[in-house]
C-alpha positions as CSV (number, residue, x, y, z in Angstrom):
1,M,-70.6,-1.8,-56.3
2,N,-70.9,-5.5,-56.8
3,K,-69.1,-8.2,-54.8
4,S,-67.0,-9.5,-57.7
5,Y,-65.7,-6.0,-58.4
6,R,-64.6,-5.5,-54.8
7,L,-63.0,-8.9,-54.8
8,N,-61.0,-8.2,-57.9
9,E,-60.0,-4.8,-56.6
10,A,-58.8,-6.4,-53.3
11,M,-56.7,-8.9,-55.3
12,H,-55.0,-6.2,-57.4
13,W,-51.5,-5.3,-56.3
14,N,-50.6,-1.6,-56.9
15,T,-47.3,-1.3,-55.1
16,V,-44.9,-3.7,-53.4
17,D,-41.7,-3.7,-51.3
18,V,-38.9,-6.2,-52.0
19,Y,-37.1,-8.0,-49.2
20,S,-34.2,-10.4,-49.7
21,M,-31.2,-12.2,-48.1
22,D,-28.2,-14.0,-49.5
23,K,-28.8,-17.8,-49.5
24,R,-25.3,-18.2,-48.0
25,E,-26.1,-16.2,-44.9
26,S,-26.9,-18.3,-41.9
27,R,-30.3,-17.8,-40.2
28,M,-30.6,-17.6,-36.5
29,A,-33.6,-19.5,-35.1
30,G,-36.7,-17.3,-34.8
31,T,-35.3,-14.3,-36.6
32,S,-35.7,-12.9,-40.1
33,M,-32.6,-12.0,-42.0
34,L,-34.5,-10.4,-44.8
35,K,-33.6,-6.8,-45.6
36,K,-35.8,-4.3,-47.4
37,R,-34.2,-3.5,-50.8
38,N,-36.2,-0.5,-51.9
39,E,-36.5,3.0,-50.3
40,T,-40.1,3.7,-51.6
41,S,-42.8,1.3,-52.7
42,L,-42.5,0.1,-56.3
43,N,-45.1,-0.9,-58.8
44,L,-45.4,-4.6,-59.3
45,S,-43.4,-4.7,-62.6
46,E,-40.5,-2.8,-61.0
47,G,-40.6,-5.0,-57.9
48,L,-40.4,-8.1,-60.0
49,S,-37.4,-6.7,-61.9
50,L,-35.7,-6.0,-58.7
51,C,-36.4,-9.5,-57.4
52,R,-34.9,-11.0,-60.6
53,R,-31.7,-9.0,-60.0
54,Y,-31.4,-10.2,-56.4
55,E,-32.2,-13.8,-57.4
56,E,-29.4,-13.7,-60.0
57,E,-27.0,-12.7,-57.2
58,G,-28.1,-15.8,-55.2
59,H,-30.7,-14.2,-52.9
60,V,-33.9,-15.5,-51.5
61,V,-36.5,-12.8,-52.3
62,E,-39.9,-11.9,-50.9
63,L,-42.5,-9.4,-52.3
64,R,-44.8,-7.7,-49.8
65,R,-47.9,-5.9,-51.0
66,T,-48.1,-2.3,-49.8
67,S,-51.3,-1.3,-51.6
């Protein structure tokens, strides 16, 4: 297996988890108020759709790669 193939494979996102918090919630110093919004890992397309929904509700969102 060549090096460029391994690099491309390592950069490929198969599944993600979505975390968010309402922008209006206050944040306590040193703590994360993000909450996981999916029960099982989602494919990237599903994760982005869920992010869009939470952004429309005024949330800050974060995608975390799971595989």
